[in-house]
mmCIF file as Biopython writes it, N, C-alpha, C and O atoms, coordinates in Angstrom:
data_model
#
loop_
_atom_site.group_PDB
_atom_site.id
_atom_site.type_symbol
_atom_site.label_atom_id
_atom_site.label_alt_id
_atom_site.label_comp_id
_atom_site.label_asym_id
_atom_site.label_entity_id
_atom_site.label_seq_id
_atom_site.pdbx_PDB_ins_code
_atom_site.Cartn_x
_atom_site.Cartn_y
_atom_site.Cartn_z
_atom_site.occupancy
_atom_site.B_iso_or_equiv
_atom_site.auth_seq_id
_atom_site.auth_asym_id
_atom_site.pdbx_PDB_model_num
ATOM 1   N N  . MET A ? 1  ? -12.147 11.924  7.310   1.0 0.0 1  A 1 
ATOM 2   C CA . MET A ? 1  ? -12.547 11.923  5.752   1.0 0.0 1  A 1 
ATOM 3   C C  . MET A ? 1  ? -13.166 13.452  5.541   1.0 0.0 1  A 1 
ATOM 4   O O  . MET A ? 1  ? -14.062 14.010  6.174   1.0 0.0 1  A 1 
ATOM 5   N N  . SER A ? 2  ? -12.479 13.864  4.580   1.0 0.0 2  A 1 
ATOM 6   C CA . SER A ? 2  ? -12.927 15.443  4.070   1.0 0.0 2  A 1 
ATOM 7   C C  . SER A ? 2  ? -14.266 15.258  3.650   1.0 0.0 2  A 1 
ATOM 8   O O  . SER A ? 2  ? -14.682 14.170  3.251   1.0 0.0 2  A 1 
ATOM 9   N N  . ASP A ? 3  ? -15.091 16.489  3.742   1.0 0.0 3  A 1 
ATOM 10  C CA . ASP A ? 3  ? -16.260 16.744  3.249   1.0 0.0 3  A 1 
ATOM 11  C C  . ASP A ? 3  ? -16.349 16.303  1.774   1.0 0.0 3  A 1 
ATOM 12  O O  . ASP A ? 3  ? -17.276 15.617  1.344   1.0 0.0 3  A 1 
ATOM 13  N N  . GLU A ? 4  ? -15.470 16.683  1.142   1.0 0.0 4  A 1 
ATOM 14  C CA . GLU A ? 4  ? -15.206 16.457  -0.335  1.0 0.0 4  A 1 
ATOM 15  C C  . GLU A ? 4  ? -15.079 15.191  -0.840  1.0 0.0 4  A 1 
ATOM 16  O O  . GLU A ? 4  ? -15.612 14.799  -1.877  1.0 0.0 4  A 1 
ATOM 17  N N  . THR A ? 5  ? -14.302 14.479  -0.039  1.0 0.0 5  A 1 
ATOM 18  C CA . THR A ? 5  ? -14.162 13.224  -0.289  1.0 0.0 5  A 1 
ATOM 19  C C  . THR A ? 5  ? -15.472 12.283  -0.054  1.0 0.0 5  A 1 
ATOM 20  O O  . THR A ? 5  ? -15.765 11.353  -0.806  1.0 0.0 5  A 1 
ATOM 21  N N  . ALA A ? 6  ? -16.181 12.643  1.044   1.0 0.0 6  A 1 
ATOM 22  C CA . ALA A ? 6  ? -17.623 12.011  1.235   1.0 0.0 6  A 1 
ATOM 23  C C  . ALA A ? 6  ? -18.594 12.302  0.019   1.0 0.0 6  A 1 
ATOM 24  O O  . ALA A ? 6  ? -19.358 11.498  -0.514  1.0 0.0 6  A 1 
ATOM 25  N N  . LYS A ? 7  ? -18.402 13.571  -0.285  1.0 0.0 7  A 1 
ATOM 26  C CA . LYS A ? 7  ? -19.478 13.923  -1.321  1.0 0.0 7  A 1 
ATOM 27  C C  . LYS A ? 7  ? -18.934 13.422  -2.651  1.0 0.0 7  A 1 
ATOM 28  O O  . LYS A ? 7  ? -19.799 13.299  -3.518  1.0 0.0 7  A 1 
ATOM 29  N N  . LEU A ? 8  ? -17.710 13.111  -2.999  1.0 0.0 8  A 1 
ATOM 30  C CA . LEU A ? 8  ? -17.204 12.271  -4.088  1.0 0.0 8  A 1 
ATOM 31  C C  . LEU A ? 8  ? -17.498 10.943  -4.131  1.0 0.0 8  A 1 
ATOM 32  O O  . LEU A ? 8  ? -17.701 10.424  -5.228  1.0 0.0 8  A 1 
ATOM 33  N N  . LEU A ? 9  ? -17.576 10.104  -2.825  1.0 0.0 9  A 1 
ATOM 34  C CA . LEU A ? 9  ? -18.011 8.896   -2.783  1.0 0.0 9  A 1 
ATOM 35  C C  . LEU A ? 9  ? -19.273 8.703   -2.856  1.0 0.0 9  A 1 
ATOM 36  O O  . LEU A ? 9  ? -19.744 7.647   -3.278  1.0 0.0 9  A 1 
ATOM 37  N N  . GLY A ? 10 ? -20.076 9.830   -2.401  1.0 0.0 10 A 1 
ATOM 38  C CA . GLY A ? 10 ? -21.498 9.726   -2.639  1.0 0.0 10 A 1 
ATOM 39  C C  . GLY A ? 10 ? -22.018 9.871   -4.103  1.0 0.0 10 A 1 
ATOM 40  O O  . GLY A ? 10 ? -22.913 9.198   -4.613  1.0 0.0 10 A 1 
ATOM 41  N N  . ASP A ? 11 ? -21.423 10.695  -4.584  1.0 0.0 11 A 1 
ATOM 42  C CA . ASP A ? 11 ? -21.707 10.981  -6.133  1.0 0.0 11 A 1 
ATOM 43  C C  . ASP A ? 11 ? -21.345 9.649   -6.835  1.0 0.0 11 A 1 
ATOM 44  O O  . ASP A ? 11 ? -22.191 9.168   -7.589  1.0 0.0 11 A 1 
ATOM 45  N N  . LEU A ? 12 ? -20.319 9.092   -6.681  1.0 0.0 12 A 1 
ATOM 46  C CA . LEU A ? 12 ? -20.262 7.810   -7.309  1.0 0.0 12 A 1 
ATOM 47  C C  . LEU A ? 12 ? -21.023 6.832   -6.761  1.0 0.0 12 A 1 
ATOM 48  O O  . LEU A ? 12 ? -21.356 6.014   -7.618  1.0 0.0 12 A 1 
ATOM 49  N N  . ALA A ? 13 ? -21.375 6.621   -5.824  1.0 0.0 13 A 1 
ATOM 50  C CA . ALA A ? 13 ? -22.125 5.554   -5.375  1.0 0.0 13 A 1 
ATOM 51  C C  . ALA A ? 13 ? -23.671 5.611   -6.117  1.0 0.0 13 A 1 
ATOM 52  O O  . ALA A ? 13 ? -24.365 4.660   -6.476  1.0 0.0 13 A 1 
ATOM 53  N N  . SER A ? 14 ? -23.934 7.004   -6.209  1.0 0.0 14 A 1 
ATOM 54  C CA . SER A ? 14 ? -25.043 7.119   -6.932  1.0 0.0 14 A 1 
ATOM 55  C C  . SER A ? 14 ? -25.181 6.843   -8.433  1.0 0.0 14 A 1 
ATOM 56  O O  . SER A ? 14 ? -26.174 6.449   -9.047  1.0 0.0 14 A 1 
ATOM 57  N N  . HIS A ? 15 ? -24.056 7.117   -8.845  1.0 0.0 15 A 1 
ATOM 58  C CA . HIS A ? 15 ? -23.724 6.879   -10.254 1.0 0.0 15 A 1 
ATOM 59  C C  . HIS A ? 15 ? -23.736 5.563   -10.587 1.0 0.0 15 A 1 
ATOM 60  O O  . HIS A ? 15 ? -24.233 5.256   -11.670 1.0 0.0 15 A 1 
ATOM 61  N N  . LEU A ? 16 ? -23.251 4.647   -9.810  1.0 0.0 16 A 1 
ATOM 62  C CA . LEU A ? 16 ? -23.247 3.001   -9.768  1.0 0.0 16 A 1 
ATOM 63  C C  . LEU A ? 16 ? -24.384 2.316   -9.457  1.0 0.0 16 A 1 
ATOM 64  O O  . LEU A ? 16 ? -24.594 1.202   -9.937  1.0 0.0 16 A 1 
ATOM 65  N N  . SER A ? 17 ? -25.300 2.963   -8.558  1.0 0.0 17 A 1 
ATOM 66  C CA . SER A ? 17 ? -26.466 2.233   -8.216  1.0 0.0 17 A 1 
ATOM 67  C C  . SER A ? 17 ? -27.457 2.025   -9.346  1.0 0.0 17 A 1 
ATOM 68  O O  . SER A ? 17 ? -27.192 2.419   -10.481 1.0 0.0 17 A 1 
ATOM 69  N N  . SER A ? 18 ? -28.444 1.491   -9.089  1.0 0.0 18 A 1 
ATOM 70  C CA . SER A ? 18 ? -29.393 1.173   -10.083 1.0 0.0 18 A 1 
ATOM 71  C C  . SER A ? 18 ? -30.664 1.046   -9.178  1.0 0.0 18 A 1 
ATOM 72  O O  . SER A ? 18 ? -30.545 1.029   -7.953  1.0 0.0 18 A 1 
ATOM 73  N N  . GLU A ? 19 ? -31.909 0.955   -9.809  1.0 0.0 19 A 1 
ATOM 74  C CA . GLU A ? 19 ? -33.125 0.787   -8.937  1.0 0.0 19 A 1 
ATOM 75  C C  . GLU A ? 19 ? -32.956 -0.672  -8.309  1.0 0.0 19 A 1 
ATOM 76  O O  . GLU A ? 19 ? -33.342 -0.690  -7.140  1.0 0.0 19 A 1 
ATOM 77  N N  . ASP A ? 20 ? -32.546 -1.732  -8.710  1.0 0.0 20 A 1 
ATOM 78  C CA . ASP A ? 20 ? -32.371 -2.998  -8.184  1.0 0.0 20 A 1 
ATOM 79  C C  . ASP A ? 20 ? -30.988 -3.237  -7.351  1.0 0.0 20 A 1 
ATOM 80  O O  . ASP A ? 20 ? -30.817 -4.252  -6.676  1.0 0.0 20 A 1 
ATOM 81  N N  . ARG A ? 21 ? -30.114 -2.300  -7.457  1.0 0.0 21 A 1 
ATOM 82  C CA . ARG A ? 21 ? -28.971 -2.393  -6.482  1.0 0.0 21 A 1 
ATOM 83  C C  . ARG A ? 21 ? -28.360 -1.228  -6.002  1.0 0.0 21 A 1 
ATOM 84  O O  . ARG A ? 21 ? -27.598 -0.583  -6.722  1.0 0.0 21 A 1 
ATOM 85  N N  . LYS A ? 22 ? -28.603 -0.920  -4.934  1.0 0.0 22 A 1 
ATOM 86  C CA . LYS A ? 22 ? -28.170 0.435   -4.358  1.0 0.0 22 A 1 
ATOM 87  C C  . LYS A ? 22 ? -26.720 0.067   -3.608  1.0 0.0 22 A 1 
ATOM 88  O O  . LYS A ? 22 ? -26.515 -0.757  -2.717  1.0 0.0 22 A 1 
ATOM 89  N N  . ILE A ? 23 ? -25.778 0.978   -4.290  1.0 0.0 23 A 1 
ATOM 90  C CA . ILE A ? 23 ? -24.379 1.036   -3.607  1.0 0.0 23 A 1 
ATOM 91  C C  . ILE A ? 23 ? -24.194 2.052   -2.585  1.0 0.0 23 A 1 
ATOM 92  O O  . ILE A ? 23 ? -24.695 3.165   -2.749  1.0 0.0 23 A 1 
ATOM 93  N N  . SER A ? 24 ? -23.557 1.788   -1.601  1.0 0.0 24 A 1 
ATOM 94  C CA . SER A ? 24 ? -23.302 3.049   -0.629  1.0 0.0 24 A 1 
ATOM 95  C C  . SER A ? 24 ? -22.043 3.569   -0.779  1.0 0.0 24 A 1 
ATOM 96  O O  . SER A ? 24 ? -21.151 2.976   -1.385  1.0 0.0 24 A 1 
ATOM 97  N N  . PRO A ? 25 ? -21.900 4.801   -0.186  1.0 0.0 25 A 1 
ATOM 98  C CA . PRO A ? 25 ? -20.509 5.255   -0.544  1.0 0.0 25 A 1 
ATOM 99  C C  . PRO A ? 25 ? -19.485 4.517   0.206   1.0 0.0 25 A 1 
ATOM 100 O O  . PRO A ? 25 ? -18.398 4.363   -0.351  1.0 0.0 25 A 1 
ATOM 101 N N  . MET A ? 26 ? -19.680 3.988   1.503   1.0 0.0 26 A 1 
ATOM 102 C CA . MET A ? 26 ? -18.727 3.255   2.116   1.0 0.0 26 A 1 
ATOM 103 C C  . MET A ? 26 ? -18.495 1.798   1.346   1.0 0.0 26 A 1 
ATOM 104 O O  . MET A ? 26 ? -17.463 1.149   1.514   1.0 0.0 26 A 1 
ATOM 105 N N  . GLN A ? 27 ? -19.410 1.433   0.620   1.0 0.0 27 A 1 
ATOM 106 C CA . GLN A ? 27 ? -19.112 0.306   -0.257  1.0 0.0 27 A 1 
ATOM 107 C C  . GLN A ? 27 ? -18.063 0.641   -1.515  1.0 0.0 27 A 1 
ATOM 108 O O  . GLN A ? 27 ? -17.268 -0.177  -1.978  1.0 0.0 27 A 1 
ATOM 109 N N  . VAL A ? 28 ? -18.202 1.767   -1.885  1.0 0.0 28 A 1 
ATOM 110 C CA . VAL A ? 28 ? -17.377 2.404   -2.888  1.0 0.0 28 A 1 
ATOM 111 C C  . VAL A ? 28 ? -15.850 2.529   -2.198  1.0 0.0 28 A 1 
ATOM 112 O O  . VAL A ? 28 ? -14.800 2.161   -2.726  1.0 0.0 28 A 1 
ATOM 113 N N  . ALA A ? 29 ? -15.999 3.104   -0.966  1.0 0.0 29 A 1 
ATOM 114 C CA . ALA A ? 29 ? -14.610 3.580   -0.516  1.0 0.0 29 A 1 
ATOM 115 C C  . ALA A ? 29 ? -13.889 2.369   0.012   1.0 0.0 29 A 1 
ATOM 116 O O  . ALA A ? 29 ? -12.663 2.375   0.126   1.0 0.0 29 A 1 
ATOM 117 N N  . ALA A ? 30 ? -14.653 1.298   0.347   1.0 0.0 30 A 1 
ATOM 118 C CA . ALA A ? 30 ? -14.075 -0.114  0.614   1.0 0.0 30 A 1 
ATOM 119 C C  . ALA A ? 30 ? -13.266 -0.856  -0.643  1.0 0.0 30 A 1 
ATOM 120 O O  . ALA A ? 30 ? -12.156 -1.387  -0.661  1.0 0.0 30 A 1 
ATOM 121 N N  . HIS A ? 31 ? -14.185 -0.692  -1.602  1.0 0.0 31 A 1 
ATOM 122 C CA . HIS A ? 31 ? -13.743 -1.165  -2.800  1.0 0.0 31 A 1 
ATOM 123 C C  . HIS A ? 31 ? -12.489 -0.633  -3.395  1.0 0.0 31 A 1 
ATOM 124 O O  . HIS A ? 31 ? -11.624 -1.378  -3.856  1.0 0.0 31 A 1 
ATOM 125 N N  . LEU A ? 32 ? -12.401 0.642   -3.380  1.0 0.0 32 A 1 
ATOM 126 C CA . LEU A ? 32 ? -11.100 1.400   -3.699  1.0 0.0 32 A 1 
ATOM 127 C C  . LEU A ? 32 ? -9.952  1.256   -2.784  1.0 0.0 32 A 1 
ATOM 128 O O  . LEU A ? 32 ? -8.778  1.363   -3.139  1.0 0.0 32 A 1 
ATOM 129 N N  . LEU A ? 33 ? -10.296 1.046   -1.766  1.0 0.0 33 A 1 
ATOM 130 C CA . LEU A ? 33 ? -9.189  0.657   -0.789  1.0 0.0 33 A 1 
ATOM 131 C C  . LEU A ? 33 ? -8.640  -0.547  -1.158  1.0 0.0 33 A 1 
ATOM 132 O O  . LEU A ? 33 ? -7.412  -0.612  -1.215  1.0 0.0 33 A 1 
ATOM 133 N N  . GLU A ? 34 ? -9.333  -1.557  -1.431  1.0 0.0 34 A 1 
ATOM 134 C CA . GLU A ? 34 ? -8.955  -2.958  -1.534  1.0 0.0 34 A 1 
ATOM 135 C C  . GLU A ? 34 ? -8.144  -2.987  -2.882  1.0 0.0 34 A 1 
ATOM 136 O O  . GLU A ? 34 ? -7.073  -3.588  -2.958  1.0 0.0 34 A 1 
ATOM 137 N N  . LEU A ? 35 ? -8.705  -2.307  -3.948  1.0 0.0 35 A 1 
ATOM 138 C CA . LEU A ? 35 ? -7.730  -2.163  -5.335  1.0 0.0 35 A 1 
ATOM 139 C C  . LEU A ? 35 ? -6.429  -1.554  -4.929  1.0 0.0 35 A 1 
ATOM 140 O O  . LEU A ? 35 ? -5.358  -1.965  -5.377  1.0 0.0 35 A 1 
ATOM 141 N N  . GLN A ? 36 ? -6.526  -0.609  -4.111  1.0 0.0 36 A 1 
ATOM 142 C CA . GLN A ? 36 ? -5.180  0.104   -3.946  1.0 0.0 36 A 1 
ATOM 143 C C  . GLN A ? 36 ? -4.240  -0.806  -3.071  1.0 0.0 36 A 1 
ATOM 144 O O  . GLN A ? 36 ? -3.039  -0.955  -3.297  1.0 0.0 36 A 1 
ATOM 145 N N  . LEU A ? 37 ? -4.893  -1.356  -2.111  1.0 0.0 37 A 1 
ATOM 146 C CA . LEU A ? 37 ? -3.825  -2.231  -1.164  1.0 0.0 37 A 1 
ATOM 147 C C  . LEU A ? 37 ? -3.530  -3.351  -2.241  1.0 0.0 37 A 1 
ATOM 148 O O  . LEU A ? 37 ? -2.352  -3.707  -2.261  1.0 0.0 37 A 1 
ATOM 149 N N  . ARG A ? 38 ? -4.213  -3.853  -2.967  1.0 0.0 38 A 1 
ATOM 150 C CA . ARG A ? 38 ? -3.526  -4.872  -3.926  1.0 0.0 38 A 1 
ATOM 151 C C  . ARG A ? 38 ? -2.410  -4.507  -4.790  1.0 0.0 38 A 1 
ATOM 152 O O  . ARG A ? 38 ? -1.347  -5.089  -5.008  1.0 0.0 38 A 1 
ATOM 153 N N  . LYS A ? 39 ? -2.985  -3.195  -5.319  1.0 0.0 39 A 1 
ATOM 154 C CA . LYS A ? 39 ? -1.676  -2.566  -6.138  1.0 0.0 39 A 1 
ATOM 155 C C  . LYS A ? 39 ? -0.511  -2.411  -5.155  1.0 0.0 39 A 1 
ATOM 156 O O  . LYS A ? 39 ? 0.531   -2.902  -5.590  1.0 0.0 39 A 1 
ATOM 157 N N  . TYR A ? 40 ? -0.433  -1.936  -4.125  1.0 0.0 40 A 1 
ATOM 158 C CA . TYR A ? 40 ? 0.637   -1.402  -3.120  1.0 0.0 40 A 1 
ATOM 159 C C  . TYR A ? 40 ? 1.508   -2.838  -2.914  1.0 0.0 40 A 1 
ATOM 160 O O  . TYR A ? 40 ? 2.734   -2.920  -2.997  1.0 0.0 40 A 1 
ATOM 161 N N  . SER A ? 41 ? 0.608   -3.910  -2.637  1.0 0.0 41 A 1 
ATOM 162 C CA . SER A ? 41 ? 1.146   -5.234  -2.409  1.0 0.0 41 A 1 
ATOM 163 C C  . SER A ? 41 ? 2.085   -5.729  -3.495  1.0 0.0 41 A 1 
ATOM 164 O O  . SER A ? 41 ? 3.287   -5.937  -3.330  1.0 0.0 41 A 1 
ATOM 165 N N  . VAL A ? 42 ? 1.482   -5.876  -4.494  1.0 0.0 42 A 1 
ATOM 166 C CA . VAL A ? 42 ? 2.211   -6.365  -5.595  1.0 0.0 42 A 1 
ATOM 167 C C  . VAL A ? 42 ? 3.267   -5.564  -6.020  1.0 0.0 42 A 1 
ATOM 168 O O  . VAL A ? 42 ? 4.251   -6.257  -6.278  1.0 0.0 42 A 1 
ATOM 169 N N  . SER A ? 43 ? 3.467   -4.230  -6.213  1.0 0.0 43 A 1 
ATOM 170 C CA . SER A ? 43 ? 4.552   -3.193  -6.440  1.0 0.0 43 A 1 
ATOM 171 C C  . SER A ? 43 ? 5.545   -3.254  -5.382  1.0 0.0 43 A 1 
ATOM 172 O O  . SER A ? 43 ? 6.728   -3.116  -5.696  1.0 0.0 43 A 1 
ATOM 173 N N  . ASP A ? 44 ? 5.194   -3.459  -4.076  1.0 0.0 44 A 1 
ATOM 174 C CA . ASP A ? 44 ? 6.100   -3.564  -2.909  1.0 0.0 44 A 1 
ATOM 175 C C  . ASP A ? 44 ? 6.898   -4.627  -3.046  1.0 0.0 44 A 1 
ATOM 176 O O  . ASP A ? 44 ? 8.122   -4.502  -3.000  1.0 0.0 44 A 1 
ATOM 177 N N  . ALA A ? 45 ? 6.168   -6.048  -3.270  1.0 0.0 45 A 1 
ATOM 178 C CA . ALA A ? 45 ? 6.753   -6.966  -3.342  1.0 0.0 45 A 1 
ATOM 179 C C  . ALA A ? 45 ? 7.567   -7.339  -4.418  1.0 0.0 45 A 1 
ATOM 180 O O  . ALA A ? 45 ? 8.334   -8.296  -4.318  1.0 0.0 45 A 1 
ATOM 181 N N  . LYS A ? 46 ? 7.462   -6.609  -5.534  1.0 0.0 46 A 1 
ATOM 182 C CA . LYS A ? 46 ? 8.238   -6.582  -6.847  1.0 0.0 46 A 1 
ATOM 183 C C  . LYS A ? 46 ? 9.514   -5.782  -6.398  1.0 0.0 46 A 1 
ATOM 184 O O  . LYS A ? 46 ? 10.657  -6.221  -6.529  1.0 0.0 46 A 1 
ATOM 185 N N  . SER A ? 47 ? 9.205   -4.588  -5.868  1.0 0.0 47 A 1 
ATOM 186 C CA . SER A ? 47 ? 10.245  -3.847  -5.799  1.0 0.0 47 A 1 
ATOM 187 C C  . SER A ? 47 ? 11.437  -4.118  -4.798  1.0 0.0 47 A 1 
ATOM 188 O O  . SER A ? 47 ? 12.547  -3.609  -4.955  1.0 0.0 47 A 1 
ATOM 189 N N  . ASN A ? 48 ? 11.080  -5.048  -3.650  1.0 0.0 48 A 1 
ATOM 190 C CA . ASN A ? 48 ? 11.960  -5.371  -2.672  1.0 0.0 48 A 1 
ATOM 191 C C  . ASN A ? 48 ? 12.350  -6.878  -2.616  1.0 0.0 48 A 1 
ATOM 192 O O  . ASN A ? 48 ? 13.182  -7.306  -1.815  1.0 0.0 48 A 1 
ATOM 193 N N  . GLY A ? 49 ? 11.575  -7.787  -3.682  1.0 0.0 49 A 1 
ATOM 194 C CA . GLY A ? 49 ? 11.866  -9.033  -3.850  1.0 0.0 49 A 1 
ATOM 195 C C  . GLY A ? 49 ? 11.298  -9.865  -2.701  1.0 0.0 49 A 1 
ATOM 196 O O  . GLY A ? 49 ? 11.713  -11.020 -2.597  1.0 0.0 49 A 1 
ATOM 197 N N  . THR A ? 50 ? 10.384  -9.405  -1.814  1.0 0.0 50 A 1 
ATOM 198 C CA . THR A ? 50 ? 9.864   -10.200 -0.854  1.0 0.0 50 A 1 
ATOM 199 C C  . THR A ? 50 ? 8.385   -10.390 -0.938  1.0 0.0 50 A 1 
ATOM 200 O O  . THR A ? 50 ? 7.738   -9.547  -1.559  1.0 0.0 50 A 1 
ATOM 201 N N  . ALA A ? 51 ? 7.803   -11.362 -0.405  1.0 0.0 51 A 1 
ATOM 202 C CA . ALA A ? 51 ? 6.370   -11.687 -0.340  1.0 0.0 51 A 1 
ATOM 203 C C  . ALA A ? 51 ? 5.598   -10.458 0.299   1.0 0.0 51 A 1 
ATOM 204 O O  . ALA A ? 51 ? 6.189   -9.813  1.165   1.0 0.0 51 A 1 
ATOM 205 N N  . SER A ? 52 ? 4.521   -10.154 -0.016  1.0 0.0 52 A 1 
ATOM 206 C CA . SER A ? 52 ? 3.922   -8.964  0.688   1.0 0.0 52 A 1 
ATOM 207 C C  . SER A ? 52 ? 2.883   -9.331  1.941   1.0 0.0 52 A 1 
ATOM 208 O O  . SER A ? 52 ? 2.038   -10.220 1.831   1.0 0.0 52 A 1 
ATOM 209 N N  . LYS A ? 53 ? 3.043   -8.589  3.058   1.0 0.0 53 A 1 
ATOM 210 C CA . LYS A ? 53 ? 2.451   -8.891  4.214   1.0 0.0 53 A 1 
ATOM 211 C C  . LYS A ? 53 ? 0.964   -8.249  4.118   1.0 0.0 53 A 1 
ATOM 212 O O  . LYS A ? 53 ? 0.183   -8.507  5.034   1.0 0.0 53 A 1 
ATOM 213 N N  . CYS A ? 54 ? 0.632   -7.598  3.276   1.0 0.0 54 A 1 
ATOM 214 C CA . CYS A ? 54 ? -0.574  -6.761  3.109   1.0 0.0 54 A 1 
ATOM 215 C C  . CYS A ? 54 ? -1.570  -7.573  2.891   1.0 0.0 54 A 1 
ATOM 216 O O  . CYS A ? 54 ? -2.547  -7.418  3.624   1.0 0.0 54 A 1 
ATOM 217 N N  . ALA A ? 55 ? -1.622  -8.570  1.930   1.0 0.0 55 A 1 
ATOM 218 C CA . ALA A ? 55 ? -2.757  -9.238  1.395   1.0 0.0 55 A 1 
ATOM 219 C C  . ALA A ? 55 ? -2.613  -10.675 1.583   1.0 0.0 55 A 1 
ATOM 220 O O  . ALA A ? 55 ? -3.492  -11.440 1.189   1.0 0.0 55 A 1 
#
């Protein structure tokens, strides 16, 4: 992962965190990855007419 990406994830995690709930940069990364995988799975299945093997 690039230093720039790590910084962006850290900034976003800080923004999303509160005093009661701390969010780590890796939690942000995992969530973004899951969202993109779902999006890819759905669009892939629609484009080729098959069930997705990703999700």
